[in-house]
All heavy atoms as TSV, in Angstrom:
chain	resi	resn	atom	element	x	y	z
A	1	MET	N	N	-62.074	28.082	-62.352
A	1	MET	CA	C	-61.212	28.891	-61.518
A	1	MET	C	C	-60.562	29.968	-62.386
A	1	MET	O	O	-60.155	29.715	-63.510
A	1	MET	CB	C	-60.160	28.004	-60.878
A	1	MET	CG	C	-59.144	28.719	-60.079
A	1	MET	SD	S	-59.232	28.728	-58.294
A	1	MET	CE	C	-60.161	27.342	-57.821
A	2	VAL	N	N	-60.418	31.156	-61.827
A	2	VAL	CA	C	-59.812	32.280	-62.529
A	2	VAL	C	C	-58.385	32.458	-62.012
A	2	VAL	O	O	-58.145	32.346	-60.819
A	2	VAL	CB	C	-60.625	33.574	-62.288
A	2	VAL	CG1	C	-60.001	34.738	-63.006
A	2	VAL	CG2	C	-62.070	33.382	-62.749
A	3	HIS	N	N	-57.462	32.728	-62.923
A	3	HIS	CA	C	-56.060	32.887	-62.580
A	3	HIS	C	C	-55.513	34.211	-63.072
A	3	HIS	O	O	-55.977	34.746	-64.066
A	3	HIS	CB	C	-55.207	31.776	-63.226
A	3	HIS	CG	C	-55.688	30.402	-62.939
A	3	HIS	ND1	N	-55.435	29.755	-61.756
A	3	HIS	CD2	C	-56.414	29.533	-63.676
A	3	HIS	CE1	C	-55.969	28.559	-61.787
A	3	HIS	NE2	N	-56.577	28.398	-62.955
A	4	CYS	N	N	-54.509	34.731	-62.385
A	4	CYS	CA	C	-53.809	35.933	-62.829
A	4	CYS	C	C	-53.020	35.576	-64.086
A	4	CYS	O	O	-52.298	34.580	-64.112
A	4	CYS	CB	C	-52.862	36.427	-61.739
A	4	CYS	SG	S	-51.839	37.830	-62.266
A	5	PRO	N	N	-53.115	36.404	-65.146
A	5	PRO	CA	C	-52.380	36.114	-66.367
A	5	PRO	C	C	-50.868	36.286	-66.218
A	5	PRO	O	O	-50.108	35.721	-66.994
A	5	PRO	CB	C	-52.946	37.116	-67.374
A	5	PRO	CG	C	-53.485	38.220	-66.553
A	5	PRO	CD	C	-53.940	37.597	-65.261
A	6	ASP	N	N	-50.427	37.038	-65.206
A	6	ASP	CA	C	-48.983	37.260	-65.038
A	6	ASP	C	C	-48.322	36.245	-64.123
A	6	ASP	O	O	-47.304	35.651	-64.478
A	6	ASP	CB	C	-48.721	38.670	-64.513
A	6	ASP	CG	C	-48.854	39.730	-65.581
A	6	ASP	OD1	O	-49.243	39.397	-66.708
A	6	ASP	OD2	O	-48.556	40.910	-65.271
A	7	CYS	N	N	-48.889	36.063	-62.911
A	7	CYS	CA	C	-48.212	35.177	-61.944
A	7	CYS	C	C	-48.901	33.844	-61.751
A	7	CYS	O	O	-48.369	32.950	-61.102
A	7	CYS	CB	C	-48.060	35.887	-60.605
A	7	CYS	SG	S	-49.581	36.120	-59.674
A	8	GLY	N	N	-50.141	33.694	-62.264
A	8	GLY	CA	C	-50.847	32.434	-62.156
A	8	GLY	C	C	-51.576	32.211	-60.851
A	8	GLY	O	O	-52.119	31.137	-60.603
A	9	ALA	N	N	-51.601	33.215	-59.959
A	9	ALA	CA	C	-52.304	33.081	-58.669
A	9	ALA	C	C	-53.790	32.840	-58.906
A	9	ALA	O	O	-54.379	33.384	-59.829
A	9	ALA	CB	C	-52.099	34.343	-57.838
A	10	ASP	N	N	-54.398	32.017	-58.053
A	10	ASP	CA	C	-55.831	31.741	-58.152
A	10	ASP	C	C	-56.647	32.858	-57.510
A	10	ASP	O	O	-56.293	33.331	-56.433
A	10	ASP	CB	C	-56.164	30.424	-57.437
A	10	ASP	CG	C	-55.558	29.218	-58.105
A	10	ASP	OD1	O	-55.289	29.290	-59.316
A	10	ASP	OD2	O	-55.371	28.201	-57.426
A	11	PHE	N	N	-57.741	33.240	-58.151
A	11	PHE	CA	C	-58.664	34.200	-57.592
A	11	PHE	C	C	-59.873	33.423	-57.091
A	11	PHE	O	O	-60.741	33.045	-57.866
A	11	PHE	CB	C	-59.108	35.239	-58.633
A	11	PHE	CG	C	-57.986	36.057	-59.190
A	11	PHE	CD1	C	-58.007	36.436	-60.528
A	11	PHE	CD2	C	-56.926	36.480	-58.432
A	11	PHE	CE1	C	-56.993	37.201	-61.058
A	11	PHE	CE2	C	-55.892	37.228	-58.946
A	11	PHE	CZ	C	-55.942	37.605	-60.272
A	12	THR	N	N	-59.909	33.156	-55.807
A	12	THR	CA	C	-60.994	32.370	-55.236
A	12	THR	C	C	-61.938	33.211	-54.381
A	12	THR	O	O	-63.004	32.773	-54.018
A	12	THR	CB	C	-60.433	31.224	-54.371
A	12	THR	OG1	O	-59.600	31.774	-53.356
A	12	THR	CG2	C	-59.649	30.247	-55.237
A	13	SER	N	N	-61.506	34.440	-54.016
A	13	SER	CA	C	-62.367	35.331	-53.227
A	13	SER	C	C	-62.064	36.788	-53.611
A	13	SER	O	O	-61.059	37.060	-54.287
A	13	SER	CB	C	-62.159	35.126	-51.731
A	13	SER	OG	O	-60.895	35.614	-51.331
A	14	ASP	N	N	-62.925	37.690	-53.154
A	14	ASP	CA	C	-62.705	39.098	-53.501
A	14	ASP	C	C	-61.449	39.684	-52.871
A	14	ASP	O	O	-60.939	40.698	-53.336
A	14	ASP	CB	C	-63.943	39.947	-53.140
A	14	ASP	CG	C	-64.290	39.871	-51.664
A	14	ASP	OD1	O	-63.683	39.076	-50.934
A	14	ASP	OD2	O	-65.201	40.622	-51.275
A	15	SER	N	N	-60.907	39.054	-51.863
A	15	SER	CA	C	-59.671	39.537	-51.241
A	15	SER	C	C	-58.428	39.205	-52.084
A	15	SER	O	O	-57.339	39.658	-51.783
A	15	SER	CB	C	-59.515	38.971	-49.839
A	15	SER	OG	O	-59.380	37.568	-49.895
A	16	ASP	N	N	-58.598	38.432	-53.156
A	16	ASP	CA	C	-57.483	38.087	-54.032
A	16	ASP	C	C	-57.188	39.166	-55.067
A	16	ASP	O	O	-56.205	39.078	-55.798
A	16	ASP	CB	C	-57.752	36.757	-54.747
A	16	ASP	CG	C	-57.778	35.584	-53.788
A	16	ASP	OD1	O	-57.099	35.654	-52.731
A	16	ASP	OD2	O	-58.493	34.613	-54.063
A	17	VAL	N	N	-58.050	40.185	-55.144
A	17	VAL	CA	C	-57.824	41.313	-56.045
A	17	VAL	C	C	-57.985	42.609	-55.258
A	17	VAL	O	O	-58.680	42.686	-54.255
A	17	VAL	CB	C	-58.807	41.313	-57.246
A	17	VAL	CG1	C	-58.544	40.126	-58.146
A	17	VAL	CG2	C	-60.238	41.344	-56.806
A	18	ASP	N	N	-57.290	43.652	-55.729
A	18	ASP	CA	C	-57.408	44.994	-55.149
A	18	ASP	C	C	-58.217	45.862	-56.092
A	18	ASP	O	O	-58.023	45.806	-57.312
A	18	ASP	CB	C	-56.031	45.645	-54.969
A	18	ASP	CG	C	-55.274	45.103	-53.792
A	18	ASP	OD1	O	-55.913	44.707	-52.802
A	18	ASP	OD2	O	-54.025	45.075	-53.863
A	19	PHE	N	N	-59.107	46.675	-55.537
A	19	PHE	CA	C	-59.854	47.639	-56.323
A	19	PHE	C	C	-59.260	49.003	-56.020
A	19	PHE	O	O	-59.393	49.502	-54.905
A	19	PHE	CB	C	-61.352	47.583	-55.977
A	19	PHE	CG	C	-61.983	46.279	-56.358
A	19	PHE	CD1	C	-62.038	45.220	-55.480
A	19	PHE	CD2	C	-62.501	46.117	-57.639
A	19	PHE	CE1	C	-62.613	44.013	-55.844
A	19	PHE	CE2	C	-63.084	44.909	-58.017
A	19	PHE	CZ	C	-63.130	43.858	-57.116
A	20	VAL	N	N	-58.595	49.602	-56.992
A	20	VAL	CA	C	-57.874	50.860	-56.811
A	20	VAL	C	C	-58.617	51.974	-57.520
A	20	VAL	O	O	-58.966	51.827	-58.708
A	20	VAL	CB	C	-56.438	50.733	-57.379
A	20	VAL	CG1	C	-55.650	52.009	-57.162
A	20	VAL	CG2	C	-55.726	49.536	-56.771
A	21	GLU	N	N	-58.846	53.082	-56.817
A	21	GLU	CA	C	-59.512	54.240	-57.415
A	21	GLU	C	C	-58.466	55.300	-57.751
A	21	GLU	O	O	-57.601	55.607	-56.939
A	21	GLU	CB	C	-60.528	54.822	-56.428
A	21	GLU	CG	C	-61.272	55.993	-56.996
A	21	GLU	CD	C	-62.303	56.546	-56.009
A	21	GLU	OE1	O	-62.690	55.840	-55.073
A	21	GLU	OE2	O	-62.693	57.697	-56.227
A	22	MET	N	N	-58.537	55.837	-58.962
A	22	MET	CA	C	-57.630	56.883	-59.411
A	22	MET	C	C	-58.483	58.039	-59.932
A	22	MET	O	O	-59.603	57.840	-60.353
A	22	MET	CB	C	-56.721	56.373	-60.527
A	22	MET	CG	C	-55.875	55.189	-60.144
A	22	MET	SD	S	-54.874	54.575	-61.490
A	22	MET	CE	C	-56.115	53.830	-62.529
A	23	ASP	N	N	-57.918	59.258	-59.896
A	23	ASP	CA	C	-58.668	60.398	-60.444
A	23	ASP	C	C	-58.176	60.725	-61.840
A	23	ASP	O	O	-57.254	60.111	-62.352
A	23	ASP	CB	C	-58.584	61.618	-59.531
A	23	ASP	CG	C	-57.164	62.148	-59.367
A	23	ASP	OD1	O	-56.280	61.755	-60.128
A	23	ASP	OD2	O	-56.947	62.943	-58.451
A	24	ALA	N	N	-58.802	61.707	-62.449
A	24	ALA	CA	C	-58.491	62.046	-63.825
A	24	ALA	C	C	-57.451	63.162	-63.924
A	24	ALA	O	O	-57.445	63.947	-64.854
A	24	ALA	CB	C	-59.769	62.482	-64.538
A	25	SER	N	N	-56.536	63.229	-62.978
A	25	SER	CA	C	-55.541	64.302	-62.948
A	25	SER	C	C	-54.610	64.273	-64.147
A	25	SER	O	O	-54.018	65.285	-64.502
A	25	SER	CB	C	-54.741	64.256	-61.652
A	25	SER	OG	O	-54.072	63.023	-61.548
A	26	THR	N	N	-54.428	63.113	-64.772
A	26	THR	CA	C	-53.544	63.035	-65.945
A	26	THR	C	C	-54.175	63.712	-67.151
A	26	THR	O	O	-53.488	64.087	-68.096
A	26	THR	CB	C	-53.236	61.578	-66.296
A	26	THR	OG1	O	-54.453	60.901	-66.600
A	26	THR	CG2	C	-52.525	60.881	-65.150
A	27	GLY	N	N	-55.524	63.850	-67.171
A	27	GLY	CA	C	-56.203	64.500	-68.288
A	27	GLY	C	C	-56.323	63.619	-69.520
A	27	GLY	O	O	-56.708	64.087	-70.578
A	28	PHE	N	N	-55.970	62.341	-69.406
A	28	PHE	CA	C	-56.026	61.449	-70.568
A	28	PHE	C	C	-57.446	61.306	-71.094
A	28	PHE	O	O	-57.664	61.364	-72.290
A	28	PHE	CB	C	-55.427	60.083	-70.186
A	28	PHE	CG	C	-55.314	59.165	-71.349
A	28	PHE	CD1	C	-54.389	59.398	-72.353
A	28	PHE	CD2	C	-56.131	58.053	-71.454
A	28	PHE	CE1	C	-54.279	58.544	-73.432
A	28	PHE	CE2	C	-56.029	57.195	-72.526
A	28	PHE	CZ	C	-55.091	57.441	-73.528
A	29	PHE	N	N	-58.409	61.123	-70.176
A	29	PHE	CA	C	-59.806	61.053	-70.568
A	29	PHE	C	C	-60.472	62.317	-70.062
A	29	PHE	O	O	-60.783	62.420	-68.893
A	29	PHE	CB	C	-60.512	59.820	-69.957
A	29	PHE	CG	C	-60.006	58.519	-70.485
A	29	PHE	CD1	C	-59.177	57.722	-69.731
A	29	PHE	CD2	C	-60.359	58.100	-71.751
A	29	PHE	CE1	C	-58.710	56.521	-70.210
A	29	PHE	CE2	C	-59.889	56.899	-72.261
A	29	PHE	CZ	C	-59.085	56.103	-71.483
A	30	ALA	N	N	-60.726	63.272	-70.924
A	30	ALA	CA	C	-61.254	64.568	-70.522
A	30	ALA	C	C	-62.646	64.484	-69.906
A	30	ALA	O	O	-63.014	65.288	-69.083
A	30	ALA	CB	C	-61.265	65.528	-71.701
A	31	ALA	N	N	-63.468	63.525	-70.312
A	31	ALA	CA	C	-64.838	63.455	-69.838
A	31	ALA	C	C	-64.984	62.645	-68.557
A	31	ALA	O	O	-66.050	62.623	-67.971
A	31	ALA	CB	C	-65.722	62.847	-70.917
A	32	SER	N	N	-63.961	61.977	-68.123
A	32	SER	CA	C	-64.097	61.097	-66.972
A	32	SER	C	C	-63.570	61.715	-65.692
A	32	SER	O	O	-62.705	62.578	-65.711
A	32	SER	CB	C	-63.426	59.763	-67.232
A	32	SER	OG	O	-62.072	59.975	-67.472
A	33	LYS	N	N	-64.100	61.275	-64.582
A	33	LYS	CA	C	-63.701	61.791	-63.285
A	33	LYS	C	C	-62.911	60.772	-62.489
A	33	LYS	O	O	-61.915	61.098	-61.892
A	33	LYS	CB	C	-64.961	62.198	-62.512
A	33	LYS	CG	C	-64.676	62.813	-61.170
A	33	LYS	CD	C	-65.961	63.247	-60.518
A	33	LYS	CE	C	-65.701	63.917	-59.191
A	33	LYS	NZ	N	-66.926	64.345	-58.563
A	34	ARG	N	N	-63.384	59.537	-62.472
A	34	ARG	CA	C	-62.737	58.492	-61.688
A	34	ARG	C	C	-62.461	57.256	-62.548
A	34	ARG	O	O	-63.274	56.881	-63.362
A	34	ARG	CB	C	-63.603	58.084	-60.512
A	34	ARG	CG	C	-63.706	59.133	-59.470
A	34	ARG	CD	C	-64.391	58.581	-58.248
A	34	ARG	NE	N	-64.601	59.645	-57.309
A	34	ARG	CZ	C	-65.780	59.977	-56.826
A	34	ARG	NH1	N	-66.857	59.314	-57.174
A	34	ARG	NH2	N	-65.883	60.953	-55.970
A	35	PHE	N	N	-61.336	56.633	-62.288
A	35	PHE	CA	C	-60.987	55.381	-62.941
A	35	PHE	C	C	-60.847	54.311	-61.864
A	35	PHE	O	O	-60.384	54.588	-60.774
A	35	PHE	CB	C	-59.647	55.499	-63.662
A	35	PHE	CG	C	-59.585	56.609	-64.650
A	35	PHE	CD1	C	-59.064	57.847	-64.299
A	35	PHE	CD2	C	-60.058	56.424	-65.942
A	35	PHE	CE1	C	-59.020	58.875	-65.199
A	35	PHE	CE2	C	-60.008	57.444	-66.851
A	35	PHE	CZ	C	-59.492	58.684	-66.476
A	36	TYR	N	N	-61.235	53.112	-62.165
A	36	TYR	CA	C	-61.098	51.991	-61.234
A	36	TYR	C	C	-60.253	50.915	-61.890
A	36	TYR	O	O	-60.452	50.576	-63.044
A	36	TYR	CB	C	-62.464	51.420	-60.847
A	36	TYR	CG	C	-63.275	52.437	-60.063
A	36	TYR	CD1	C	-64.146	53.287	-60.692
A	36	TYR	CD2	C	-63.123	52.521	-58.677
A	36	TYR	CE1	C	-64.866	54.236	-59.971
A	36	TYR	CE2	C	-63.829	53.461	-57.955
A	36	TYR	CZ	C	-64.709	54.310	-58.611
A	36	TYR	OH	O	-65.419	55.240	-57.898
A	37	LEU	N	N	-59.320	50.410	-61.129
A	37	LEU	CA	C	-58.414	49.382	-61.630
A	37	LEU	C	C	-58.531	48.167	-60.718
A	37	LEU	O	O	-58.553	48.298	-59.496
A	37	LEU	CB	C	-56.967	49.892	-61.607
A	37	LEU	CG	C	-55.888	48.900	-61.957
A	37	LEU	CD1	C	-55.923	48.589	-63.437
A	37	LEU	CD2	C	-54.530	49.453	-61.576
A	38	VAL	N	N	-58.641	47.003	-61.299
A	38	VAL	CA	C	-58.627	45.742	-60.539
A	38	VAL	C	C	-57.244	45.126	-60.730
A	38	VAL	O	O	-56.813	44.935	-61.862
A	38	VAL	CB	C	-59.722	44.771	-61.047
A	38	VAL	CG1	C	-59.690	43.480	-60.244
A	38	VAL	CG2	C	-61.089	45.421	-60.969
A	39	ALA	N	N	-56.561	44.861	-59.614
A	39	ALA	CA	C	-55.197	44.348	-59.683
A	39	ALA	C	C	-55.040	43.105	-58.832
A	39	ALA	O	O	-55.707	42.922	-57.826
A	39	ALA	CB	C	-54.223	45.411	-59.178
A	40	CYS	N	N	-54.148	42.234	-59.255
A	40	CYS	CA	C	-53.804	41.016	-58.518
A	40	CYS	C	C	-53.106	41.400	-57.217
A	40	CYS	O	O	-52.176	42.207	-57.223
A	40	CYS	CB	C	-52.888	40.144	-59.361
A	40	CYS	SG	S	-52.276	38.675	-58.522
A	41	THR	N	N	-53.523	40.813	-56.081
A	41	THR	CA	C	-52.867	41.129	-54.806
A	41	THR	C	C	-51.499	40.477	-54.683
A	41	THR	O	O	-50.669	40.936	-53.922
A	41	THR	CB	C	-53.737	40.700	-53.604
A	41	THR	OG1	O	-54.023	39.316	-53.716
A	41	THR	CG2	C	-55.005	41.495	-53.527
A	42	GLU	N	N	-51.240	39.423	-55.442
A	42	GLU	CA	C	-49.943	38.741	-55.370
A	42	GLU	C	C	-48.846	39.515	-56.103
A	42	GLU	O	O	-47.770	39.716	-55.568
A	42	GLU	CB	C	-50.057	37.345	-55.993
A	42	GLU	CG	C	-50.842	36.375	-55.166
A	42	GLU	CD	C	-50.160	36.039	-53.846
A	42	GLU	OE1	O	-48.937	35.844	-53.834
A	42	GLU	OE2	O	-50.881	35.983	-52.846
A	43	CYS	N	N	-49.116	39.945	-57.348
A	43	CYS	CA	C	-48.058	40.574	-58.130
A	43	CYS	C	C	-48.361	42.009	-58.545
A	43	CYS	O	O	-47.502	42.702	-59.091
A	43	CYS	CB	C	-47.758	39.730	-59.365
A	43	CYS	SG	S	-49.077	39.739	-60.608
A	44	GLY	N	N	-49.617	42.470	-58.358
A	44	GLY	CA	C	-49.978	43.836	-58.701
A	44	GLY	C	C	-50.349	44.045	-60.163
A	44	GLY	O	O	-50.594	45.152	-60.600
A	45	ALA	N	N	-50.423	42.974	-60.948
A	45	ALA	CA	C	-50.754	43.091	-62.364
A	45	ALA	C	C	-52.199	43.596	-62.521
A	45	ALA	O	O	-53.090	43.220	-61.777
A	45	ALA	CB	C	-50.625	41.747	-63.054
A	46	ALA	N	N	-52.404	44.483	-63.490
A	46	ALA	CA	C	-53.733	45.010	-63.788
A	46	ALA	C	C	-54.551	43.910	-64.458
A	46	ALA	O	O	-54.136	43.322	-65.452
A	46	ALA	CB	C	-53.640	46.205	-64.707
A	47	ILE	N	N	-55.723	43.621	-63.894
A	47	ILE	CA	C	-56.594	42.570	-64.416
A	47	ILE	C	C	-57.700	43.188	-65.251
A	47	ILE	O	O	-58.124	42.650	-66.266
A	47	ILE	CB	C	-57.215	41.741	-63.265
A	47	ILE	CG1	C	-56.122	41.179	-62.354
A	47	ILE	CG2	C	-58.084	40.620	-63.790
A	47	ILE	CD1	C	-55.090	40.312	-63.056
A	48	GLY	N	N	-58.202	44.320	-64.828
A	48	GLY	CA	C	-59.281	45.002	-65.541
A	48	GLY	C	C	-59.426	46.425	-65.050
A	48	GLY	O	O	-58.805	46.815	-64.073
A	49	SER	N	N	-60.225	47.223	-65.740
A	49	SER	CA	C	-60.412	48.606	-65.325
A	49	SER	C	C	-61.773	49.108	-65.792
A	49	SER	O	O	-62.446	48.463	-66.578
A	49	SER	CB	C	-59.311	49.485	-65.915
A	49	SER	OG	O	-59.386	49.465	-67.334
A	50	GLY	N	N	-62.139	50.267	-65.327
A	50	GLY	CA	C	-63.402	50.883	-65.715
A	50	GLY	C	C	-63.359	52.369	-65.423
A	50	GLY	O	O	-62.460	52.873	-64.761
A	51	VAL	N	N	-64.347	53.079	-65.942
A	51	VAL	CA	C	-64.444	54.521	-65.740
A	51	VAL	C	C	-65.817	54.791	-65.162
A	51	VAL	O	O	-66.818	54.234	-65.568
A	51	VAL	CB	C	-64.303	55.275	-67.093
A	51	VAL	CG1	C	-64.488	56.770	-66.893
A	51	VAL	CG2	C	-62.967	54.949	-67.727
A	52	ALA	N	N	-65.867	55.686	-64.161
A	52	ALA	CA	C	-67.152	56.064	-63.535
A	52	ALA	C	C	-67.199	57.548	-63.326
A	52	ALA	O	O	-66.202	58.177	-62.957
A	52	ALA	CB	C	-67.318	55.315	-62.222
A	53	GLY	N	N	-68.363	58.137	-63.527
A	53	GLY	CA	C	-68.537	59.561	-63.257
A	53	GLY	C	C	-68.067	60.447	-64.385
A	53	GLY	O	O	-67.338	60.025	-65.269
A	54	ALA	N	N	-68.483	61.684	-64.353
A	54	ALA	CA	C	-68.068	62.660	-65.361
A	54	ALA	C	C	-67.723	63.966	-64.689
A	54	ALA	O	O	-68.193	64.247	-63.587
A	54	ALA	CB	C	-69.210	62.890	-66.374
A	55	LYS	N	N	-66.858	64.737	-65.293
A	55	LYS	CA	C	-66.484	66.017	-64.729
A	55	LYS	C	C	-67.694	66.936	-64.651
A	55	LYS	O	O	-68.505	66.949	-65.542
A	55	LYS	CB	C	-65.393	66.671	-65.577
A	55	LYS	CG	C	-64.058	66.044	-65.418
A	55	LYS	CD	C	-63.001	66.815	-66.181
A	55	LYS	CE	C	-61.638	66.221	-65.976
A	55	LYS	NZ	N	-60.619	66.940	-66.701
A	56	SER	N	N	-67.757	67.704	-63.579
A	56	SER	CA	C	-68.884	68.625	-63.430
A	56	SER	C	C	-68.541	70.005	-63.951
A	56	SER	O	O	-67.443	70.331	-64.210
A	56	SER	CB	C	-69.318	68.703	-61.979
A	56	SER	OG	O	-68.211	68.976	-61.154
């Protein structure tokens, strides 16, 4: 079983996490276009992230 590191909630289905899409408006990663964040639905803690796409 997988648990949230912050609140200890169990992740038993895909509805237990939120997949949030953000854009590169901050300019932190100049080559990236979209960022994805996986967050706990109970407390909102960031569980993981990734980068997809490149600026055209």
